[in-house]
C-alpha positions as CSV (number, residue, x, y, z in Angstrom):
1,M,-5.7,28.3,-50.7
2,A,-2.9,27.3,-48.3
3,T,-0.4,27.2,-51.1
4,P,-0.2,31.0,-51.8
5,T,0.2,31.7,-48.1
6,L,3.0,29.2,-47.8
7,N,4.7,30.5,-50.9
8,H,4.4,34.1,-49.6
9,R,5.9,33.1,-46.2
10,L,8.7,31.2,-48.0
11,A,9.4,34.2,-50.2
12,Q,9.5,36.6,-47.2
13,R,11.8,34.1,-45.3
14,R,14.1,34.0,-48.3
15,I,14.3,37.8,-48.5
16,A,15.1,37.9,-44.7
17,L,17.8,35.3,-45.1
18,L,19.3,37.0,-48.1
19,K,19.4,40.3,-46.1
20,K,20.9,38.6,-43.1
21,S,23.6,36.8,-45.2
22,G,24.5,40.1,-46.8
23,Q,25.0,41.7,-43.4
24,Q,27.1,38.7,-42.2
25,R,29.1,38.9,-45.4
26,N,29.8,42.6,-44.8
27,A,30.8,41.9,-41.1
28,L,33.1,39.1,-42.3
29,Q,34.8,41.4,-44.8
30,L,35.4,44.0,-42.1
31,Q,36.8,41.4,-39.7
32,A,39.1,40.0,-42.5
33,L,40.4,43.5,-43.3
34,Q,41.1,44.1,-39.6
35,A,42.9,40.7,-39.4
36,R,44.9,41.4,-42.5
37,Q,46.0,44.8,-41.1
38,S,47.1,43.1,-37.8
39,L,48.9,40.4,-39.6
40,S,50.7,42.9,-41.8
41,V,52.1,44.5,-38.6
42,V,53.3,41.1,-37.4
43,D,54.8,40.3,-40.9
44,A,56.8,43.6,-40.7
45,G,58.0,42.7,-37.2
46,L,59.1,39.3,-38.4
47,R,60.9,40.8,-41.4
48,I,62.8,43.2,-39.1
49,A,63.6,40.4,-36.7
50,G,64.9,38.2,-39.6
51,H,67.0,41.1,-40.9
52,V,68.5,41.7,-37.4
53,K,69.2,38.0,-37.1
54,R,71.0,37.9,-40.4
55,H,72.9,41.1,-39.6
56,P,73.7,41.2,-35.9
57,L,76.5,43.7,-36.4
58,I,73.9,46.4,-37.1
59,I,72.6,46.0,-33.5
60,A,76.1,46.0,-32.2
61,G,76.9,49.2,-34.1
62,V,73.7,50.9,-32.8
63,V,74.5,49.9,-29.2
64,A,78.1,51.1,-29.6
65,A,77.0,54.3,-31.1
66,A,74.5,54.8,-28.2
67,V,77.3,54.4,-25.7
68,I,79.7,56.7,-27.5
69,V,77.4,59.4,-28.9
70,K,74.9,61.4,-26.9
71,P,71.3,60.2,-27.2
72,K,70.1,63.4,-29.0
73,K,72.8,63.0,-31.6
74,L,72.1,59.3,-31.9
75,F,68.4,59.9,-32.7
76,S,69.4,62.5,-35.3
77,W,71.8,60.0,-37.0
78,L,69.2,57.2,-36.8
79,N,66.7,59.5,-38.5
80,K,69.1,60.4,-41.2
81,G,70.0,56.7,-41.7
82,L,66.4,55.8,-42.0
83,V,65.8,58.4,-44.7
84,V,68.9,57.1,-46.6
85,W,67.7,53.5,-46.2
86,R,64.2,54.4,-47.5
87,V,65.6,56.2,-50.5
88,W,67.9,53.2,-51.2
89,Q,65.0,50.9,-51.0
90,G,63.1,53.0,-53.5
91,I,66.0,53.2,-55.9
92,R,67.3,49.7,-55.7
93,P,64.5,47.9,-57.5
94,R,64.8,50.3,-60.5
95,T,68.6,49.8,-60.7
96,T,68.3,46.1,-60.3
97,S,65.7,45.8,-63.1
98,R,67.8,47.9,-65.4
99,D,70.8,45.8,-64.8
100,V,68.8,42.7,-65.6
101,Q,67.5,44.3,-68.8
102,K,71.0,45.2,-69.9
103,N,72.3,41.7,-69.2
104,D,69.3,40.3,-71.2
105,Q,70.3,42.4,-74.2
106,F,73.8,40.8,-74.3
107,T,72.5,37.3,-74.0
108,D,70.5,37.4,-77.2
């Protein structure tokens, strides 16, 4: 008679452990997502820092423009430059892949 009671307790314990492990898995997924978002911000910062390091004249140009141009106009120009840069970033992969395809046609 002790066996069904033991089996019943073990089955209930198993259910409780499965429920707890599911909750822990969900909490871990949320923490991983938050960590991934934080790291993506860090990655973006590192990419910007690397770009600035490779192209120091950009910073020199911005500083010179800030000295020469009034700050209101400078922000307007920076905003326009950012828009142009984003458009270029969107167009560049398409043009690059087309150029590669054209070159591939001539190599066959």
